Biopython code that builds the backbone (N, CA, C, O; Angstrom):
import numpy as np
from Bio.PDB.StructureBuilder import StructureBuilder

atoms = [
    (1, "MET", "N", (127.819, 134.062, 156.089)),
    (1, "MET", "CA", (128.549, 133.076, 156.763)),
    (1, "MET", "C", (129.478, 132.098, 155.537)),
    (1, "MET", "O", (128.678, 131.215, 155.229)),
    (2, "GLY", "N", (130.505, 131.920, 154.896)),
    (2, "GLY", "CA", (131.121, 131.760, 154.024)),
    (2, "GLY", "C", (131.420, 129.992, 153.807)),
    (2, "GLY", "O", (131.680, 129.499, 154.904)),
    (3, "LYS", "N", (131.438, 129.167, 152.908)),
    (3, "LYS", "CA", (131.743, 128.123, 152.953)),
    (3, "LYS", "C", (133.386, 127.785, 152.938)),
    (3, "LYS", "O", (134.187, 128.390, 152.225)),
    (4, "ALA", "N", (133.667, 126.911, 153.683)),
    (4, "ALA", "CA", (134.823, 126.750, 154.083)),
    (4, "ALA", "C", (135.245, 125.817, 152.825)),
    (4, "ALA", "O", (134.624, 124.949, 152.211)),
    (5, "PRO", "N", (136.896, 126.489, 152.655)),
    (5, "PRO", "CA", (137.300, 125.893, 151.674)),
    (5, "PRO", "C", (137.711, 124.018, 151.843)),
    (5, "PRO", "O", (138.026, 123.423, 152.874)),
    (6, "ALA", "N", (137.563, 123.475, 150.475)),
    (6, "ALA", "CA", (137.913, 122.382, 150.250)),
    (6, "ALA", "C", (139.489, 121.754, 150.692)),
    (6, "ALA", "O", (140.548, 122.370, 150.578)),
    (7, "PRO", "N", (139.378, 120.875, 151.026)),
    (7, "PRO", "CA", (140.533, 120.178, 151.637)),
    (7, "PRO", "C", (141.453, 119.523, 150.069)),
    (7, "PRO", "O", (140.765, 118.800, 149.348)),
    (8, "ILE", "N", (142.711, 119.751, 149.680)),
    (8, "ILE", "CA", (143.868, 119.541, 148.963)),
    (8, "ILE", "C", (144.584, 118.505, 149.316)),
    (8, "ILE", "O", (145.356, 118.567, 150.273)),
    (9, "LEU", "N", (144.395, 117.246, 148.476)),
    (9, "LEU", "CA", (145.236, 116.261, 148.851)),
    (9, "LEU", "C", (146.258, 116.162, 148.222)),
    (9, "LEU", "O", (146.317, 115.976, 147.007)),
    (10, "ARG", "N", (147.229, 116.281, 149.011)),
    (10, "ARG", "CA", (148.996, 115.871, 147.953)),
    (10, "ARG", "C", (149.379, 114.849, 148.607)),
    (10, "ARG", "O", (149.903, 115.045, 149.703)),
    (11, "PRO", "N", (149.212, 113.439, 148.092)),
    (11, "PRO", "CA", (150.104, 112.294, 148.499)),
    (11, "PRO", "C", (151.636, 112.761, 148.078)),
    (11, "PRO", "O", (152.109, 113.304, 147.079)),
    (12, "GLY", "N", (152.209, 112.254, 149.401)),
    (12, "GLY", "CA", (153.950, 112.517, 149.478)),
    (12, "GLY", "C", (154.065, 111.558, 148.326)),
    (12, "GLY", "O", (154.336, 112.249, 147.344)),
    (13, "GLN", "N", (153.967, 109.988, 147.899)),
    (13, "GLN", "CA", (154.715, 109.187, 147.684)),
    (13, "GLN", "C", (153.763, 108.743, 146.618)),
    (13, "GLN", "O", (152.594, 109.109, 146.738)),
    (14, "PRO", "N", (154.094, 108.023, 145.616)),
    (14, "PRO", "CA", (153.199, 107.321, 144.886)),
    (14, "PRO", "C", (152.289, 106.006, 145.341)),
    (14, "PRO", "O", (151.363, 105.577, 144.652)),
    (15, "ALA", "N", (152.688, 105.451, 146.575)),
    (15, "ALA", "CA", (152.170, 104.415, 146.810)),
    (15, "ALA", "C", (151.043, 105.145, 147.778)),
    (15, "ALA", "O", (150.170, 104.356, 148.139)),
    (16, "ASP", "N", (150.879, 106.601, 148.308)),
    (16, "ASP", "CA", (149.930, 107.183, 148.746)),
    (16, "ASP", "C", (148.667, 107.481, 148.044)),
    (16, "ASP", "O", (147.499, 107.359, 148.415)),
    (17, "ALA", "N", (149.291, 107.989, 146.712)),
    (17, "ALA", "CA", (148.467, 108.014, 145.622)),
    (17, "ALA", "C", (147.748, 106.895, 145.465)),
    (17, "ALA", "O", (146.599, 106.939, 145.906)),
    (18, "GLU", "N", (148.158, 105.771, 144.890)),
    (18, "GLU", "CA", (147.588, 104.525, 144.617)),
    (18, "GLU", "C", (146.233, 104.504, 145.717)),
    (18, "GLU", "O", (145.026, 104.413, 145.494)),
    (19, "ASN", "N", (146.983, 104.624, 146.945)),
    (19, "ASN", "CA", (146.341, 104.110, 147.915)),
    (19, "ASN", "C", (144.475, 104.822, 147.921)),
    (19, "ASN", "O", (143.319, 104.488, 148.181)),
    (20, "LEU", "N", (145.274, 105.943, 147.446)),
    (20, "LEU", "CA", (143.973, 107.156, 147.833)),
    (20, "LEU", "C", (142.963, 107.070, 146.588)),
    (20, "LEU", "O", (141.767, 107.279, 146.791)),
    (21, "ALA", "N", (143.516, 106.712, 145.075)),
    (21, "ALA", "CA", (142.704, 106.085, 144.018)),
    (21, "ALA", "C", (141.727, 104.778, 144.415)),
    (21, "ALA", "O", (140.526, 104.645, 144.182)),
    (22, "ARG", "N", (142.437, 104.067, 144.939)),
    (22, "ARG", "CA", (141.955, 102.686, 145.318)),
    (22, "ARG", "C", (140.714, 103.176, 146.768)),
    (22, "ARG", "O", (139.773, 102.419, 147.008)),
    (23, "LEU", "N", (140.819, 103.861, 147.198)),
    (23, "LEU", "CA", (139.894, 104.028, 148.404)),
    (23, "LEU", "C", (139.199, 104.972, 147.266)),
    (23, "LEU", "O", (138.658, 104.030, 146.688)),
    (24, "HIS", "N", (139.003, 105.528, 146.891)),
    (24, "HIS", "CA", (138.171, 106.758, 145.902)),
    (24, "HIS", "C", (137.447, 105.702, 144.715)),
    (24, "HIS", "O", (136.291, 106.020, 144.434)),
    (25, "VAL", "N", (137.839, 104.839, 144.202)),
    (25, "VAL", "CA", (137.123, 103.500, 143.212)),
    (25, "VAL", "C", (136.264, 103.186, 144.226)),
    (25, "VAL", "O", (135.084, 103.536, 144.204)),
    (26, "SER", "N", (136.870, 102.408, 145.324)),
    (26, "SER", "CA", (136.108, 101.826, 146.543)),
    (26, "SER", "C", (134.813, 102.568, 147.120)),
    (26, "SER", "O", (133.878, 101.812, 147.384)),
    (27, "VAL", "N", (134.632, 103.811, 147.334)),
    (27, "VAL", "CA", (133.677, 104.554, 147.398)),
    (27, "VAL", "C", (132.774, 104.241, 146.668)),
    (27, "VAL", "O", (131.671, 103.736, 146.872)),
    (28, "TRP", "N", (133.648, 104.787, 145.206)),
    (28, "TRP", "CA", (132.634, 105.006, 143.973)),
    (28, "TRP", "C", (131.520, 103.707, 143.796)),
    (28, "TRP", "O", (130.290, 103.764, 143.784)),
    (29, "ARG", "N", (132.473, 102.450, 143.656)),
    (29, "ARG", "CA", (131.837, 101.597, 143.278)),
    (29, "ARG", "C", (130.529, 101.265, 144.474)),
    (29, "ARG", "O", (129.377, 101.144, 144.056)),
    (30, "GLU", "N", (130.766, 101.166, 145.631)),
    (30, "GLU", "CA", (129.946, 101.012, 146.788)),
    (30, "GLU", "C", (128.852, 102.186, 146.541)),
    (30, "GLU", "O", (127.669, 101.846, 146.576)),
    (31, "THR", "N", (129.208, 103.699, 146.266)),
    (31, "THR", "CA", (127.874, 104.680, 146.481)),
    (31, "THR", "C", (126.810, 104.358, 145.347)),
    (31, "THR", "O", (125.588, 104.312, 145.485)),
    (32, "TYR", "N", (127.660, 104.117, 144.029)),
    (32, "TYR", "CA", (127.207, 104.191, 142.343)),
    (32, "TYR", "C", (126.751, 102.911, 142.202)),
    (32, "TYR", "O", (125.892, 102.830, 141.324)),
    (33, "ARG", "N", (127.056, 101.717, 142.834)),
    (33, "ARG", "CA", (126.497, 100.311, 142.051)),
    (33, "ARG", "C", (125.120, 100.041, 141.501)),
    (33, "ARG", "O", (124.691, 99.345, 140.581)),
    (34, "HIS", "N", (124.615, 100.795, 142.344)),
    (34, "HIS", "CA", (122.513, 100.554, 142.007)),
    (34, "HIS", "C", (122.509, 101.145, 140.445)),
    (34, "HIS", "O", (122.225, 100.376, 139.527)),
    (35, "ILE", "N", (122.796, 102.369, 140.215)),
    (35, "ILE", "CA", (122.419, 103.082, 139.139)),
    (35, "ILE", "C", (123.445, 102.771, 138.277)),
    (35, "ILE", "O", (122.949, 102.356, 137.230)),
    (36, "ALA", "N", (125.248, 102.784, 138.210)),
    (36, "ALA", "CA", (126.271, 102.842, 137.316)),
    (36, "ALA", "C", (126.064, 101.218, 136.422)),
    (36, "ALA", "O", (125.857, 100.065, 136.798)),
    (37, "PRO", "N", (126.244, 101.866, 135.119)),
    (37, "PRO", "CA", (126.757, 101.225, 134.393)),
    (37, "PRO", "C", (127.454, 99.745, 134.646)),
    (37, "PRO", "O", (128.495, 99.934, 135.276)),
    (38, "PRO", "N", (127.209, 98.086, 134.329)),
    (38, "PRO", "CA", (127.901, 97.402, 135.157)),
    (38, "PRO", "C", (130.108, 97.330, 134.695)),
    (38, "PRO", "O", (131.098, 96.805, 135.204)),
    (39, "GLU", "N", (129.846, 98.103, 133.636)),
    (39, "GLU", "CA", (131.461, 98.219, 133.054)),
    (39, "GLU", "C", (131.418, 99.461, 133.027)),
    (39, "GLU", "O", (130.429, 100.193, 133.049)),
    (40, "ALA", "N", (133.264, 99.897, 132.944)),
    (40, "ALA", "CA", (133.838, 101.215, 132.463)),
    (40, "ALA", "C", (134.871, 100.890, 131.513)),
    (40, "ALA", "O", (135.605, 99.913, 131.368)),
    (41, "VAL", "N", (134.763, 101.677, 131.078)),
    (41, "VAL", "CA", (136.044, 101.514, 129.853)),
    (41, "VAL", "C", (136.676, 102.823, 129.325)),
    (41, "VAL", "O", (136.144, 103.867, 128.949)),
    (42, "LEU", "N", (137.851, 102.486, 129.402)),
    (42, "LEU", "CA", (138.884, 103.886, 128.819)),
    (42, "LEU", "C", (139.566, 103.426, 127.658)),
    (42, "LEU", "O", (139.510, 102.306, 127.151)),
    (43, "SER", "N", (140.324, 104.589, 127.236)),
    (43, "SER", "CA", (141.601, 103.764, 126.354)),
    (43, "SER", "C", (142.521, 104.912, 126.871)),
    (43, "SER", "O", (142.220, 105.997, 127.368)),
    (44, "VAL", "N", (144.176, 104.141, 126.509)),
    (44, "VAL", "CA", (145.179, 104.861, 127.030)),
    (44, "VAL", "C", (146.433, 104.816, 126.131)),
    (44, "VAL", "O", (146.675, 103.710, 125.647)),
    (45, "VAL", "N", (147.017, 105.519, 125.919)),
    (45, "VAL", "CA", (148.426, 105.848, 124.661)),
    (45, "VAL", "C", (148.845, 104.254, 125.251)),
    (45, "VAL", "O", (148.682, 103.778, 126.374)),
    (46, "ARG", "N", (149.294, 103.809, 124.327)),
    (46, "ARG", "CA", (150.160, 102.573, 124.715)),
    (46, "ARG", "C", (151.434, 102.572, 125.211)),
    (46, "ARG", "O", (151.718, 101.924, 126.219)),
    (47, "ASP", "N", (152.356, 103.334, 124.515)),
    (47, "ASP", "CA", (152.937, 103.873, 125.402)),
    (47, "ASP", "C", (153.681, 104.365, 126.436)),
    (47, "ASP", "O", (154.879, 104.567, 126.636)),
    (48, "ASN", "N", (152.411, 104.542, 127.192)),
    (48, "ASN", "CA", (152.189, 105.671, 128.439)),
    (48, "ASN", "C", (151.921, 104.026, 129.623)),
    (48, "ASN", "O", (150.894, 103.435, 129.955)),
    (49, "ARG", "N", (153.319, 103.800, 129.928)),
    (49, "ARG", "CA", (153.562, 102.250, 131.116)),
    (49, "ARG", "C", (152.931, 102.575, 132.271)),
    (49, "ARG", "O", (152.153, 101.830, 132.866)),
    (50, "ASP", "N", (153.367, 104.083, 132.730)),
    (50, "ASP", "CA", (152.648, 104.343, 134.046)),
    (50, "ASP", "C", (151.294, 104.031, 134.260)),
    (50, "ASP", "O", (150.757, 103.209, 135.003)),
    (51, "ALA", "N", (150.685, 105.158, 133.161)),
    (51, "ALA", "CA", (148.955, 104.986, 133.535)),
    (51, "ALA", "C", (148.484, 103.128, 133.274)),
    (51, "ALA", "O", (147.549, 102.567, 133.846)),
    (52, "ARG", "N", (149.353, 102.543, 132.359)),
    (52, "ARG", "CA", (148.819, 100.784, 132.455)),
    (52, "ARG", "C", (148.926, 100.346, 133.635)),
    (52, "ARG", "O", (148.209, 99.476, 134.130)),
    (53, "ARG", "N", (149.897, 100.963, 134.207)),
    (53, "ARG", "CA", (150.487, 100.066, 135.407)),
    (53, "ARG", "C", (149.470, 100.405, 136.577)),
    (53, "ARG", "O", (148.877, 99.477, 137.128)),
    (54, "PHE", "N", (149.316, 101.359, 136.859)),
    (54, "PHE", "CA", (148.319, 102.189, 136.982)),
    (54, "PHE", "C", (147.102, 101.522, 137.019)),
    (54, "PHE", "O", (146.951, 100.825, 138.022)),
    (55, "TYR", "N", (146.189, 101.532, 136.219)),
    (55, "TYR", "CA", (145.180, 100.908, 135.912)),
    (55, "TYR", "C", (144.692, 99.780, 136.289)),
    (55, "TYR", "O", (143.566, 99.514, 136.708)),
    (56, "ALA", "N", (146.086, 98.771, 136.027)),
    (56, "ALA", "CA", (145.866, 97.448, 136.253)),
    (56, "ALA", "C", (146.141, 97.274, 137.960)),
    (56, "ALA", "O", (145.570, 96.449, 138.674)),
    (57, "ALA", "N", (146.684, 97.804, 138.197)),
    (57, "ALA", "CA", (146.897, 97.985, 140.020)),
    (57, "ALA", "C", (145.386, 98.403, 140.654)),
    (57, "ALA", "O", (145.103, 97.906, 141.744)),
    (58, "MET", "N", (144.342, 99.362, 139.965)),
    (58, "MET", "CA", (143.011, 99.472, 139.896)),
    (58, "MET", "C", (142.351, 98.574, 140.103)),
    (58, "MET", "O", (141.696, 98.402, 141.130)),
    (59, "GLY", "N", (142.434, 97.566, 138.799)),
    (59, "GLY", "CA", (141.643, 96.229, 138.661)),
    (59, "GLY", "C", (141.391, 96.522, 137.090)),
    (59, "GLY", "O", (140.346, 96.041, 136.652)),
    (60, "GLY", "N", (142.006, 97.071, 136.396)),
    (60, "GLY", "CA", (141.575, 97.183, 134.551)),
    (60, "GLY", "C", (142.128, 96.138, 134.194)),
    (60, "GLY", "O", (143.238, 95.814, 134.615)),
    (61, "ARG", "N", (141.479, 95.479, 133.404)),
    (61, "ARG", "CA", (141.894, 94.820, 132.282)),
    (61, "ARG", "C", (142.007, 95.532, 131.032)),
    (61, "ARG", "O", (141.210, 96.374, 130.618)),
    (62, "GLU", "N", (143.246, 95.058, 130.361)),
    (62, "GLU", "CA", (143.525, 95.410, 128.549)),
    (62, "GLU", "C", (142.627, 94.247, 127.994)),
    (62, "GLU", "O", (142.816, 93.047, 128.194)),
    (63, "THR", "N", (141.371, 94.957, 127.085)),
    (63, "THR", "CA", (140.695, 93.667, 126.790)),
    (63, "THR", "C", (140.700, 94.600, 125.095)),
    (63, "THR", "O", (139.692, 94.493, 124.395)),
    (64, "GLY", "N", (141.494, 95.170, 124.763)),
    (64, "GLY", "CA", (141.421, 96.167, 123.273)),
    (64, "GLY", "C", (142.472, 96.592, 122.761)),
    (64, "GLY", "O", (143.351, 96.937, 123.551)),
    (65, "ARG", "N", (142.673, 96.683, 121.652)),
    (65, "ARG", "CA", (143.798, 97.657, 120.913)),
    (65, "ARG", "C", (142.822, 98.517, 119.765)),
    (65, "ARG", "O", (141.783, 98.094, 119.259)),
    (66, "PHE", "N", (143.471, 99.829, 119.518)),
    (66, "PHE", "CA", (143.109, 100.240, 118.267)),
    (66, "PHE", "C", (143.998, 101.486, 117.500)),
    (66, "PHE", "O", (145.144, 101.470, 117.949)),
    (67, "THR", "N", (143.867, 102.240, 116.783)),
    (67, "THR", "CA", (144.485, 103.131, 116.353)),
    (67, "THR", "C", (143.777, 104.462, 116.267)),
    (67, "THR", "O", (143.048, 104.692, 115.302)),
    (68, "ASP", "N", (143.966, 105.416, 117.299)),
    (68, "ASP", "CA", (143.318, 106.472, 116.840)),
    (68, "ASP", "C", (144.051, 107.697, 116.020)),
    (68, "ASP", "O", (145.089, 108.272, 116.347)),
    (69, "PRO", "N", (143.307, 107.914, 114.976)),
    (69, "PRO", "CA", (143.647, 108.567, 113.846)),
    (69, "PRO", "C", (144.199, 110.257, 113.864)),
    (69, "PRO", "O", (144.920, 110.844, 113.057)),
    (70, "GLY", "N", (143.491, 110.782, 115.225)),
    (70, "GLY", "CA", (143.779, 111.706, 115.463)),
    (70, "GLY", "C", (142.178, 112.541, 115.034)),
    (70, "GLY", "O", (141.081, 112.023, 114.828)),
    (71, "PRO", "N", (142.704, 114.419, 114.999)),
    (71, "PRO", "CA", (143.439, 114.701, 115.965)),
    (71, "PRO", "C", (143.375, 114.715, 117.009)),
    (71, "PRO", "O", (142.418, 114.364, 117.698)),
    (72, "PRO", "N", (145.249, 115.474, 117.626)),
    (72, "PRO", "CA", (146.074, 116.306, 117.190)),
    (72, "PRO", "C", (146.920, 115.010, 116.222)),
    (72, "PRO", "O", (147.023, 115.131, 115.001)),
    (73, "TRP", "N", (147.330, 114.124, 116.769)),
    (73, "TRP", "CA", (147.994, 113.225, 116.122)),
    (73, "TRP", "C", (147.653, 111.692, 115.981)),
    (73, "TRP", "O", (146.551, 111.184, 116.189)),
    (74, "ARG", "N", (148.390, 111.283, 115.729)),
    (74, "ARG", "CA", (147.843, 109.261, 115.179)),
    (74, "ARG", "C", (148.568, 109.210, 116.870)),
    (74, "ARG", "O", (149.338, 110.012, 117.399)),
    (75, "SER", "N", (147.894, 107.788, 117.472)),
    (75, "SER", "CA", (148.395, 107.346, 118.411)),
    (75, "SER", "C", (148.069, 105.971, 118.656)),
    (75, "SER", "O", (146.855, 105.896, 118.466)),
    (76, "GLU", "N", (148.615, 104.588, 119.051)),
    (76, "GLU", "CA", (147.935, 103.338, 119.002)),
    (76, "GLU", "C", (147.611, 103.101, 120.896)),
    (76, "GLU", "O", (148.384, 103.056, 121.854)),
    (77, "ASN", "N", (146.361, 103.013, 120.801)),
    (77, "ASN", "CA", (145.733, 102.944, 122.124)),
    (77, "ASN", "C", (145.430, 101.473, 122.481)),
    (77, "ASN", "O", (145.079, 100.637, 121.648)),
    (78, "ILE", "N", (145.570, 101.279, 123.568)),
    (78, "ILE", "CA", (144.935, 99.955, 124.693)),
    (78, "ILE", "C", (143.876, 100.879, 125.433)),
    (78, "ILE", "O", (143.869, 102.033, 125.861)),
    (79, "VAL", "N", (142.666, 99.438, 125.358)),
    (79, "VAL", "CA", (141.293, 99.530, 125.806)),
    (79, "VAL", "C", (141.293, 98.966, 127.052)),
    (79, "VAL", "O", (141.358, 97.748, 127.224)),
    (80, "VAL", "N", (141.200, 100.054, 128.237)),
    (80, "VAL", "CA", (140.849, 99.092, 129.774)),
    (80, "VAL", "C", (139.694, 99.261, 129.727)),
    (80, "VAL", "O", (139.018, 100.085, 129.112)),
    (81, "SER", "N", (139.305, 98.041, 130.742)),
    (81, "SER", "CA", (137.816, 98.316, 131.180)),
    (81, "SER", "C", (137.792, 97.397, 132.715)),
    (81, "SER", "O", (138.714, 96.776, 133.244)),
    (82, "TRP", "N", (136.863, 97.522, 133.011)),
    (82, "TRP", "CA", (136.233, 96.966, 134.302)),
    (82, "TRP", "C", (134.750, 96.394, 134.390)),
    (82, "TRP", "O", (133.679, 96.933, 134.112)),
    (83, "ARG", "N", (135.054, 95.081, 134.886)),
    (83, "ARG", "CA", (133.619, 94.935, 135.376)),
    (83, "ARG", "C", (133.058, 95.162, 136.510)),
    (83, "ARG", "O", (133.289, 94.235, 137.286)),
    (84, "PHE", "N", (132.406, 96.002, 136.971)),
    (84, "PHE", "CA", (131.413, 95.939, 138.326)),
    (84, "PHE", "C", (130.206, 95.005, 138.426)),
    (84, "PHE", "O", (129.362, 94.974, 137.531)),
    (85, "SER", "N", (130.121, 94.138, 139.674)),
    (85, "SER", "CA", (129.290, 93.522, 139.738)),
    (85, "SER", "C", (127.978, 94.423, 140.289)),
    (85, "SER", "O", (127.978, 95.489, 140.904)),
    (86, "THR", "N", (127.084, 93.749, 139.921)),
    (86, "THR", "CA", (125.513, 94.772, 140.345)),
    (86, "THR", "C", (125.010, 93.814, 141.427)),
    (86, "THR", "O", (125.394, 92.681, 141.717)),
    (87, "PRO", "N", (124.045, 94.582, 141.942)),
    (87, "PRO", "CA", (123.474, 94.217, 143.328)),
    (87, "PRO", "C", (123.390, 92.377, 143.069)),
    (87, "PRO", "O", (123.823, 91.628, 143.945)),
    (88, "SER", "N", (122.975, 92.003, 142.180)),
    (88, "SER", "CA", (122.337, 90.739, 142.450)),
    (88, "SER", "C", (123.257, 89.661, 141.823)),
    (88, "SER", "O", (123.020, 88.455, 141.873)),
    (89, "GLU", "N", (124.386, 90.255, 141.196)),
    (89, "GLU", "CA", (125.653, 89.374, 141.145)),
    (89, "GLU", "C", (126.225, 89.255, 142.648)),
    (89, "GLU", "O", (126.297, 88.225, 143.318)),
    (90, "ALA", "N", (126.568, 90.406, 142.971)),
    (90, "ALA", "CA", (127.089, 90.574, 144.718)),
    (90, "ALA", "C", (126.393, 89.427, 145.165)),
    (90, "ALA", "O", (126.940, 88.331, 145.047)),
    (91, "ALA", "N", (125.170, 89.528, 145.702)),
    (91, "ALA", "CA", (124.621, 88.705, 146.045)),
    (91, "ALA", "C", (124.806, 87.109, 146.296)),
    (91, "ALA", "O", (124.695, 86.516, 147.369)),
    (92, "GLY", "N", (125.198, 86.435, 144.678)),
    (92, "GLY", "CA", (125.458, 85.210, 144.704)),
    (92, "GLY", "C", (124.208, 84.732, 144.341)),
    (92, "GLY", "O", (123.255, 85.510, 144.292)),
    (93, "PRO", "N", (124.006, 82.783, 143.907)),
    (93, "PRO", "CA", (123.096, 82.278, 144.001)),
    (93, "PRO", "C", (122.336, 81.975, 144.441)),
    (93, "PRO", "O", (121.508, 81.289, 143.842)),
]
sb = StructureBuilder()
sb.init_structure("model")
sb.init_model(0)
sb.init_chain("A")
sb.init_seg("    ")
for serial, (resi, resn, name, xyz) in enumerate(atoms, 1):
    if name == "N":
        sb.init_residue(resn, " ", resi, " ")
    sb.init_atom(name, np.array(xyz, "f"), 0.0, 1.0, " ", f" {name:<3s}", serial, name[0])
structure = sb.get_structure()
């Protein structure tokens, strides 16, 4: 017997895509918080305003800037980071 095909999710509206991404991040945090590093970091090209708004909506903070010399081309970048609570931090004092 063959495997069933994986479902394809195609959000109809930008808000649907954001909600789906939030759900994905939430599930990832809960599933992997015991083994994952306490922080995630990525960079995004400074002029990519849509991506920067999206990362902010996902809880990302802009924490730095740098110039990527390339290749393929030179670009100004923003560092975006997320701080995840560890199980002991989540439990509180």
